C-alpha positions, 0 to 999 in steps of 0.5 A, spaced: 472 483 518 474 490 520 481 494 519 483 499 524 484 506 521 491 505 524 493 499 521 489 502 514 494 509 515 500 505 518 500 500 511 498 505 505 504 508 504 508 500 503 502 498 499 502 504 494 509 503 494 509 495 493 503 496 487 507 502 485 514 498 484 510 493 479 509 498 474 505 505 473 498 506 475 492 510 476 487 511 482 482 507 480 487 501 478 491 502 485 484 503 490 482 497 486 488 492 486 488 494 495 481 490 494 483 484 491 490 483 494 486 484 501 481 479 499 476 485 500 478 486 507 481 494 505 476 498 501 480 504 500 476 511 498 479 516 493 479 521 499 485 516 502 488 515 496 489 521 493 492 525 499 497 520 500 499 520 492 499 527 492 504 527 499 508 521 495 509 526 490 511 532 493 516 527 498 519 525 490 517 518 492 512 517 485 512 521 479 506 523 475 504 524 468 497 525 464 496 519 459 489 519 454 490 512 452 486 511 445 479 510 446 479 511 454 479 518 457 485 522 459 487 519 466 493 521 471 498 515 472 503 514 478 510 510 478 515 510 483 522 514 483 528 510 485 528 515 491 520 511 492 524 505 491 529 506 497 523 508 501 519 502 499 526 498 501 525 501 508 519 500 509 519 493 507 524 492 513 520 495 518 514 491 517 519 486 516 521 486 524 514 488 526 511 482 522 517 478 526 515 480 533 508 479 532 509 472 530 514 471 536 508 474 540 504 470 537 506 463 537 509 463 545 505 462 551 500 457 551 493 462 553 495 464 545 491 461 539 494 461 532 491 468 529 487 466 522 491 468 516 488 473 511 487 468 505 
């Protein structure tokens, strides 16, 4: 299944903030988690993720620090800030409203078939 660029772009910020709400992480791990959470339907690239992380950092929604875990290479880790938590809560409210509206449209009308869910 192909997910349009518009939908990928609209969901990118809440996905990253949601992942970071569970704990700090670094770029490759975030990319991997997005892929896993979407069942492989979202395959982000560095070119999508890093500009988003830098924008979220400029906005004060995330902070970054460099770590060199023993035996591993140096990585930049990102964590959500209090401001980012508030932003995530706002995204949740907005997405809940959108999803509820879509469910209402998809469940009404005899001509519409149920849309399969992502498993």
